[in-house]
MIGU-466699 format. One line per field, with one value per residue (C-alpha): residue in one letter; residue number from 1; x, y, z. Coordinates in steps of 0.05 Angstrom, whole numbers, always signed. Layout:
// MIGU-466699
code c(A|...)
pos c(NUM|...)
c1 c(X|...)
c2 c(Y|...)
c3 c(Z|...)
This chain:
// MIGU-466699
code c(M|S|Q|S|R|V|A|I|T|G|I|G|V|V|S|A|F|G|A|G|R|E|K|F|W|D|A|I|R|A|G|Q|S|G|T|R|A|I|T|D|F|D|A|S|T|Y|P|C|Q|V|A|A|S|V|P|A|V|D|I|A|S|A|M|A|I|D|G|E|L|G|P|R|E|A|R|A|D|P|K|R|Y|S|R|A|A|L|F|G|V|M|A|A|R|E|A|W|N|D|S|G|L|S|F|A|E|P|N|A|G|V|I|I|G|S|G|G|G|G|I|D|V|G|E|R|Q|Y|Q|D|F|F|Q|N|N|G|Q|H|V|T|P|Y|A|I|A|V|G|I|C|G|M|V|S|S|E|I|S|I|A|L|G|L|R|G|I|S|H|V|L|S|T|G|C|T|S|S|T|D|A|L|G|Y|A|V|M|L|L|R|H|R|E|C|D|V|L|L|S|G|G|T|D|G|C|V|L|P|G|M|I|F|G|F|S|R|M|R|A|V|S|T|R|F|N|D|R|P|A|E|A|S|R|P|F|D|R|C|R|D|G|F|V|L|G|E|G|A|W|M|M|A|L|E|L|E|D|R|A|R|A|R|G|A|R|V|Y|A|T|I|E|G|Y|A|S|T|C|D|A|Y|H|R|V|Q|M|D|P|D|G|E|Q|V|V|K|C|M|R|D|A|V|T|K|S|G|R|A|R|E|E|I|G|Y|I|N|Y|H|G|T|S|T|Q|L|N|D|A|I|E|S|R|C|T|R|A|A|F|G|D|L|A|E|K|I|P|G|S|S|T|K|S|M|I|G|H|P|Q|G|A|S|G|S|A|G|V|V|A|T|A|L|G|L|S|R|G|F|L|P|P|T|I|N|L|T|T|P|D|P|N|C|D|L|D|F|I|P|N|Q|G|R|E|A|S|P|V|A|A|L|C|N|C|L|G|F|G|S|K|N|S|A|L|V|L|G|R|A|D|G)
pos c(1|2|3|4|5|6|7|8|9|10|11|12|13|14|15|16|17|18|19|20|21|22|23|24|25|26|27|28|29|30|31|32|33|34|35|36|37|38|39|40|41|42|43|44|45|46|47|48|49|50|51|52|53|54|55|56|57|58|59|60|61|62|63|64|65|66|67|68|69|70|71|72|73|74|75|76|77|78|79|80|81|82|83|84|85|86|87|88|89|90|91|92|93|94|95|96|97|98|99|100|101|102|103|104|105|106|107|108|109|110|111|112|113|114|115|116|117|118|119|120|121|122|123|124|125|126|127|128|129|130|131|132|133|134|135|136|137|138|139|140|141|142|143|144|145|146|147|148|149|150|151|152|153|154|155|156|157|158|159|160|161|162|163|164|165|166|167|168|169|170|171|172|173|174|175|176|177|178|179|180|181|182|183|184|185|186|187|188|189|190|191|192|193|194|195|196|197|198|199|200|201|202|203|204|205|206|207|208|209|210|211|212|213|214|215|216|217|218|219|220|221|222|223|224|225|226|227|228|229|230|231|232|233|234|235|236|237|238|239|240|241|242|243|244|245|246|247|248|249|250|251|252|253|254|255|256|257|258|259|260|261|262|263|264|265|266|267|268|269|270|271|272|273|274|275|276|277|278|279|280|281|282|283|284|285|286|287|288|289|290|291|292|293|294|295|296|297|298|299|300|301|302|303|304|305|306|307|308|309|310|311|312|313|314|315|316|317|318|319|320|321|322|323|324|325|326|327|328|329|330|331|332|333|334|335|336|337|338|339|340|341|342|343|344|345|346|347|348|349|350|351|352|353|354|355|356|357|358|359|360|361|362|363|364|365|366|367|368|369|370|371|372|373|374|375|376|377|378|379|380|381|382|383|384|385|386|387|388|389|390|391|392|393|394|395|396|397|398|399|400|401|402|403|404|405|406|407|408|409|410|411|412|413|414|415|416|417|418|419|420|421|422)
c1 c(+2518|+2567|+2631|+2675|+2692|+2766|+2785|+2834|+2870|+2931|+2946|+3012|+3024|+3079|+3050|+3062|+3048|+3105|+3110|+3051|+2978|+2955|+2993|+2957|+2889|+2895|+2915|+2859|+2807|+2827|+2827|+2901|+2939|+3003|+3021|+3081|+3133|+3184|+3251|+3285|+3307|+3306|+3237|+3241|+3240|+3183|+3110|+3091|+3131|+3089|+3080|+3055|+3123|+3141|+3186|+3251|+3235|+3282|+3275|+3307|+3245|+3200|+3178|+3210|+3166|+3156|+3207|+3246|+3317|+3374|+3418|+3470|+3420|+3374|+3384|+3347|+3392|+3357|+3414|+3399|+3324|+3289|+3241|+3182|+3215|+3233|+3162|+3133|+3176|+3162|+3087|+3089|+3124|+3073|+3015|+3044|+3056|+2986|+2956|+2992|+3025|+3095|+3159|+3160|+3086|+3071|+3032|+3035|+3056|+3058|+3019|+3024|+3014|+3065|+3064|+3138|+3174|+3246|+3239|+3281|+3340|+3334|+3331|+3393|+3433|+3416|+3436|+3504|+3510|+3498|+3535|+3593|+3601|+3571|+3628|+3582|+3529|+3517|+3517|+3449|+3419|+3375|+3357|+3333|+3302|+3251|+3179|+3181|+3235|+3189|+3149|+3214|+3242|+3178|+3181|+3253|+3238|+3180|+3208|+3148|+3160|+3093|+3073|+3112|+3082|+3076|+3020|+3035|+2971|+2981|+2938|+2895|+2955|+2942|+2867|+2880|+2932|+2880|+2829|+2876|+2895|+2822|+2815|+2877|+2852|+2782|+2813|+2854|+2920|+2948|+2926|+2950|+2972|+3007|+2975|+2969|+3011|+3074|+3105|+3162|+3156|+3164|+3224|+3249|+3232|+3162|+3146|+3173|+3138|+3070|+3080|+3091|+3028|+2991|+2964|+2989|+2969|+3009|+2966|+2979|+3055|+3051|+2995|+3014|+2962|+2907|+2932|+2895|+2821|+2779|+2709|+2723|+2710|+2781|+2817|+2873|+2907|+2929|+2985|+3037|+3040|+3076|+3077|+3055|+2990|+2995|+2945|+2947|+2891|+2860|+2793|+2745|+2733|+2807|+2816|+2758|+2784|+2851|+2820|+2846|+2818|+2782|+2782|+2735|+2722|+2734|+2673|+2673|+2722|+2712|+2755|+2740|+2774|+2746|+2793|+2792|+2858|+2925|+2912|+2840|+2776|+2720|+2671|+2610|+2638|+2601|+2656|+2666|+2592|+2597|+2657|+2622|+2559|+2597|+2637|+2572|+2539|+2598|+2598|+2528|+2506|+2447|+2462|+2422|+2474|+2531|+2536|+2603|+2644|+2719|+2726|+2786|+2778|+2844|+2830|+2831|+2775|+2754|+2762|+2726|+2666|+2663|+2669|+2612|+2568|+2585|+2566|+2498|+2490|+2513|+2469|+2411|+2369|+2411|+2473|+2453|+2444|+2512|+2567|+2637|+2705|+2772|+2832|+2876|+2854|+2900|+2954|+2958|+2959|+3008|+3003|+2998|+2989|+2928|+2877|+2905|+2908|+2833|+2820|+2859|+2823|+2757|+2773|+2795|+2733|+2686|+2719|+2719|+2652|+2680|+2681|+2741|+2729|+2747|+2787|+2795|+2724|+2705|+2673|+2629|+2630|+2559|+2586|+2605|+2542|+2542|+2557|+2633|+2637|+2667|+2724|+2701|+2691|+2630|+2610|+2575|+2575|+2555|+2552|+2588|+2630|+2655|+2727|+2734|+2799|+2811|+2876|+2916|+2904|+2829|+2831|+2775|+2776|+2732|+2727|+2669|+2686|+2640|+2639|+2668|+2603|+2559)
c2 c(+876|+880|+921|+960|+920|+907|+910|+864|+913|+872|+798|+762|+687|+636|+566|+499|+532|+582|+655|+700|+713|+701|+635|+611|+635|+608|+539|+533|+561|+507|+453|+436|+395|+421|+354|+318|+266|+290|+303|+353|+295|+219|+197|+129|+93|+134|+110|+178|+201|+259|+332|+399|+433|+502|+499|+539|+613|+673|+735|+775|+764|+799|+868|+929|+970|+1045|+1081|+1017|+1026|+1008|+947|+988|+1016|+956|+911|+851|+790|+741|+691|+673|+667|+604|+576|+605|+673|+671|+652|+702|+761|+747|+743|+804|+846|+826|+842|+909|+928|+905|+949|+1012|+1022|+1048|+1023|+1044|+1060|+1098|+1065|+997|+930|+855|+799|+731|+657|+601|+531|+514|+580|+565|+491|+475|+513|+475|+408|+423|+450|+392|+344|+378|+379|+304|+281|+331|+355|+421|+443|+480|+505|+579|+629|+651|+581|+600|+670|+649|+584|+611|+624|+697|+715|+707|+770|+807|+790|+817|+880|+892|+878|+927|+978|+971|+993|+977|+912|+851|+786|+713|+670|+596|+558|+498|+492|+552|+599|+644|+646|+669|+719|+749|+750|+787|+835|+852|+867|+912|+951|+960|+986|+1036|+1007|+1015|+1039|+981|+910|+858|+792|+720|+658|+623|+555|+518|+449|+397|+366|+296|+301|+326|+275|+219|+244|+251|+183|+152|+188|+156|+225|+232|+198|+135|+101|+149|+152|+131|+181|+244|+290|+245|+240|+299|+282|+315|+286|+228|+158|+136|+191|+164|+224|+294|+317|+361|+429|+494|+567|+637|+675|+748|+805|+880|+898|+965|+991|+996|+1070|+1085|+1040|+1073|+1142|+1130|+1097|+1027|+966|+921|+846|+830|+849|+810|+817|+765|+720|+667|+614|+557|+496|+426|+414|+342|+314|+336|+310|+284|+324|+314|+270|+309|+372|+418|+470|+469|+484|+540|+570|+572|+602|+654|+677|+689|+724|+770|+788|+815|+770|+724|+651|+656|+705|+655|+632|+594|+556|+546|+481|+459|+394|+359|+292|+251|+202|+226|+302|+309|+270|+311|+377|+357|+337|+402|+444|+411|+426|+499|+515|+466|+459|+513|+469|+430|+495|+524|+506|+497|+470|+450|+489|+434|+387|+428|+456|+403|+423|+480|+474|+541|+577|+537|+586|+645|+602|+590|+664|+685|+634|+659|+733|+723|+682|+734|+790|+750|+715|+644|+588|+541|+465|+407|+363|+287|+281|+222|+174|+214|+191|+183|+214|+276|+291|+367|+407|+407|+434|+369|+373|+435|+505|+547|+619|+649|+715|+703|+764|+729|+667|+628|+604|+546|+523|+466|+445|+400|+413|+416|+486|+514|+582|+614|+679|+710|+748|+795|+814|+883|+910|+868)
c3 c(+2003|+1945|+1954|+1905|+1844|+1830|+1757|+1722|+1675|+1655|+1645|+1635|+1627|+1624|+1614|+1583|+1516|+1526|+1545|+1529|+1545|+1474|+1467|+1529|+1506|+1435|+1462|+1514|+1466|+1416|+1470|+1463|+1514|+1544|+1574|+1544|+1561|+1613|+1579|+1626|+1670|+1668|+1692|+1659|+1727|+1755|+1753|+1724|+1664|+1638|+1659|+1633|+1640|+1614|+1552|+1552|+1562|+1565|+1608|+1552|+1510|+1561|+1536|+1570|+1616|+1606|+1650|+1667|+1690|+1643|+1655|+1693|+1743|+1751|+1810|+1782|+1776|+1728|+1726|+1799|+1791|+1812|+1760|+1798|+1800|+1726|+1706|+1755|+1732|+1659|+1670|+1715|+1662|+1610|+1656|+1676|+1603|+1585|+1638|+1614|+1682|+1690|+1723|+1796|+1795|+1860|+1916|+1882|+1908|+1897|+1930|+1898|+1914|+1906|+1932|+1925|+1911|+1894|+1908|+1845|+1875|+1940|+1904|+1863|+1922|+1968|+1913|+1909|+1985|+1992|+1930|+1925|+1997|+1977|+1932|+1885|+1934|+1920|+1978|+1951|+1959|+2018|+1994|+1925|+1948|+1997|+1977|+2000|+1951|+1891|+1905|+1921|+1852|+1820|+1863|+1843|+1769|+1768|+1816|+1863|+1935|+1966|+1999|+1974|+2002|+1982|+2007|+2008|+2025|+1979|+1917|+1938|+1944|+1885|+1895|+1966|+1942|+1895|+1951|+1997|+1942|+1932|+2007|+2007|+1947|+1977|+2042|+2001|+2027|+1957|+1889|+1846|+1859|+1817|+1838|+1815|+1823|+1800|+1810|+1777|+1805|+1750|+1784|+1799|+1873|+1860|+1807|+1850|+1913|+1880|+1848|+1917|+1940|+1880|+1864|+1792|+1728|+1710|+1657|+1599|+1596|+1523|+1509|+1548|+1516|+1544|+1615|+1647|+1641|+1695|+1707|+1658|+1683|+1663|+1702|+1745|+1777|+1761|+1715|+1748|+1715|+1725|+1702|+1722|+1714|+1736|+1737|+1748|+1795|+1814|+1836|+1778|+1784|+1782|+1721|+1684|+1702|+1669|+1608|+1622|+1588|+1638|+1625|+1682|+1754|+1818|+1861|+1916|+1954|+2006|+2040|+2088|+2116|+2124|+2183|+2160|+2132|+2104|+2033|+2031|+2022|+2071|+2033|+2058|+2025|+2074|+2076|+2000|+1992|+2043|+2008|+1941|+1970|+2011|+1951|+1912|+1971|+1982|+1909|+1914|+1857|+1856|+1844|+1779|+1752|+1754|+1682|+1684|+1735|+1728|+1767|+1808|+1769|+1782|+1747|+1811|+1824|+1893|+1886|+1820|+1846|+1910|+1873|+1827|+1886|+1922|+1861|+1861|+1935|+1927|+1867|+1873|+1810|+1776|+1776|+1714|+1675|+1691|+1641|+1671|+1654|+1683|+1655|+1685|+1630|+1585|+1631|+1685|+1758|+1769|+1844|+1880|+1813|+1794|+1821|+1783|+1719|+1726|+1739|+1678|+1634|+1662|+1655|+1583|+1569|+1598|+1558|+1493|+1498|+1497|+1548|+1542|+1545|+1589|+1542|+1545|+1572|+1528|+1578|+1626|+1699|+1727|+1791|+1752|+1714|+1703|+1640|+1637|+1566|+1540|+1489|+1450|+1477|+1462|+1449|+1510|+1548|+1620|+1665|+1723|+1738|+1797|+1802|+1849|+1882|+1931|+1964|+2010|+2083|+2073|+2044|+1999|+1965|+1912|+1873|+1835|+1772|+1734|+1660|+1650|+1622|+1667)
């Protein structure tokens, strides 16, 4: 049986295309790549030299929130933010403004996902510790470097005194955060939640580590825009991305009562574990299939109502093929009729924020009647033989969509979204 629908009433984004929801939407609608050569540090000796990094953004450009404290009273301290916190706060402020909610909204909280939290702070501080005997290590190194601080910075910035939690479950972090947020709202634990994901992980250590793992693309260093190519025969690994995708969530009846615009509704969430390997998917995909089916069942939708799938689609050889096969198993003969795409083809893989990126792309697509493409899909892989909306998006208005997310540690999570008028 379906439960109360949770409305997405505000969206904020910081991505490889810069700060702003509309910048993100315009780019993915047009099928633009956010992947470029790494210039923030010297990657010339690394096998992978490309990433979908966030360009320079400034907290001062984020719009003020109704009722926000002035600089003298505010306790936010942006100059000490980690990259994940900076992106997260900026996207949170945009989402809160977009929803029409106020600073210090009563009975409101924050629950987000992040894979690395302030990993950039830790990397810099350890470098100083080992190279300079810690002469410049800040006393805030631990506080601002931990994952849990990211939600706290958002709570401080928005004046929200309710729950303030960070889920860190790897690549599925923000999908799981959204799933838990839905549960909390349905149980009336709070009235409004800021939820989504943020990661700022395009760093020397991450690029080097993923290169050693042979997980990232290395063949397209001279053609960065072509490096992320989910479901294409020539794919050779994912592109590391980063950014923040935040949403204001509330029960649909509350949102309608206050006259809020609803982008889409979140109707079902499921999560399973293969219990198989720390970085490899179980080839039989049994738990991936179960996760997808459970999310649809919990939404109260029939499988026939799913008219779009936002795939995890990382651009790795094994994972893309398994996800394709699992979709066929989950939807049977319907699978060939369901269009779907991978947002990662344009923004890379933003780690723990990847699930929320897919949800935002899907929510915007449902509200605007347009399905974004999978770019760089020029040579179809026979092992990935579904409708992945290759290279050019299309007009369509499905009543419901599935957002799929898979992660290290054998984790699988999925959300079902409904069109606001569906």
